[in-house]
N, C-alpha and C positions, 0 to 999 in steps of 0.2 A: 537137749543135750543127753538128758538121762534116758529119754525114752529111745533115741538113736543108738546111743552106746549099748543099752539093752537089747536092743532089735539085732545088733551085729555081734553082740556075745564079746564085748570088750571091755577092759577095766580102764578105769581113770583115777588120776590124782593129780595134785597141784604143791608148787613150789612157791610160796609167797613171801614178798618183801614189803613191797609198797602197799600191798591190800591187807597184810597182816590177818588173813586167813578168812578175809569176806569172800573171796570166791569159792572156797570149800564151803562156807555158811551157805551162800547162795545155792550151791548144787543140791544140799541137803535139805532143803525148803521142800524139794520136788519129793511125793511120794514114791518110794520104791528106787530111791537113789542107791540104798545098800545093794542093790544087784547090780552094780558096775563102781561105785565110789568106793576106793580103798581107804583113802586118807589123804593129808597134807601134810608138808614141813613149812612153817612159819620161821623163815629164816632172815630175821632182821638184822641180825650183826652179820659181819665177815667171818667172823669166827664158824658160825653155823653154816654159813653157804661153804665155806671150806670143809669142816669135820662132817658133817652130816649130807651135805648134798654133793662133796666132791670138786666144788670149783677150784681152779688151780689159785693157790696163794698168789703168785707173780702176776696172774690175770689181773685178780683185785687189787693188787699192790700198784701195777702199772696203770690201770682204766678205771679202777672204781667200779663200785656195784652198778652204777647206771651206765649200761653197755649191752650192746645187743648180744656178744659172744657170752658174756656172762649170764644173761637171758636163757640161751640156748643150753649153758653148760647146767644151770639150775635145772631147766626141765629134763635134762638128760638125767641127771642124778636124782630127782624125784622118781623117775623110771625105775633107775634100779634099786633105790632103797624102798619104795612102795610095791617094788613087783609088779607096776602095771603095763598095761599096751600102750597107755597114751598119758602125757602129762602136759601141762600149762604151768607157765611162770610169769612173775610179774615183778618189774624193779623199777624204780625211776622217783622222781622228786613230785612229791604231793604239794609241797610247800609248808609254811607260807613263804620260805627264802629258798635260793637256788641252793645246789649241793653239788660240791665238786667240779664246779664249772658249768653244770647243766642247769636250763633255765627250770623253774615252774613249770610243770605239765609236760616234761620230758619223759616219755614211759615206753619200756621196752616190754613185750609180750614174748614169751619164746613158748615154742610149741615141739614136742619130740615125740615120736610115734614110728612104726614100722616103715624106714624109708623116708622119714621128715625128722628134719632138725632145722630149725630156722627161727629167726627172730623179727618182730614187726615192730618199727617206730611208730610211736604216736605222739603229736604236739597238742595236748588236751588245754583247752582253755576253762577257767572256773577257778574256784576257791578249791581247798585241800579235800573238802567232801564230794566236791562235783567232780573232780581228778579221780578219786579213788572209785567213786559210782560208775563213772565212764570206762575206767579200765577193768572193773569184774563185768561189766558187759560185753567189753570187747575179746576179753579173755573165755568166756563161756562161749560167745559165738564162734572164737576160732576153733576151739576144741569141737563144737558140735559141726562146724564146717570141714573140719579134717577128717572126723569119723565118718561123716557122711559121705566124703569124696570116693569116687570109684577106684577100686584099686586099694583103697585103705582101709586095713583091717586089724 
């Protein structure tokens, strides 16, 4: 993802809840990440999602954090506050217990970039560590795919 973003001349950032900064950490393991990666917002609480990322209070109140629209709002908010071309977000339930009526393994990965605002639902198996690791991989793959897609810059 780092090489693709650098080659396309785009900047990236993350907004993470479920993964707690692990997506950003994985990105910066790649030499040269500073050429495209601007930063991350770890927004574990609703307050940070609202105050820093601009996720609407009503959305969080009505649906909770495990929601596709929240994932999209987080990614949009990261683009705005980090000043990046592309942002990816993670929110969901890693366990060990269900949360807000959602089963363990329910995850939403949001992506926001020029002309793209969407979220994908994942239903992941495994324990907390496996769910978080799979989410990190999916978030980075999603970002890389969107950056590489013809017409997306």
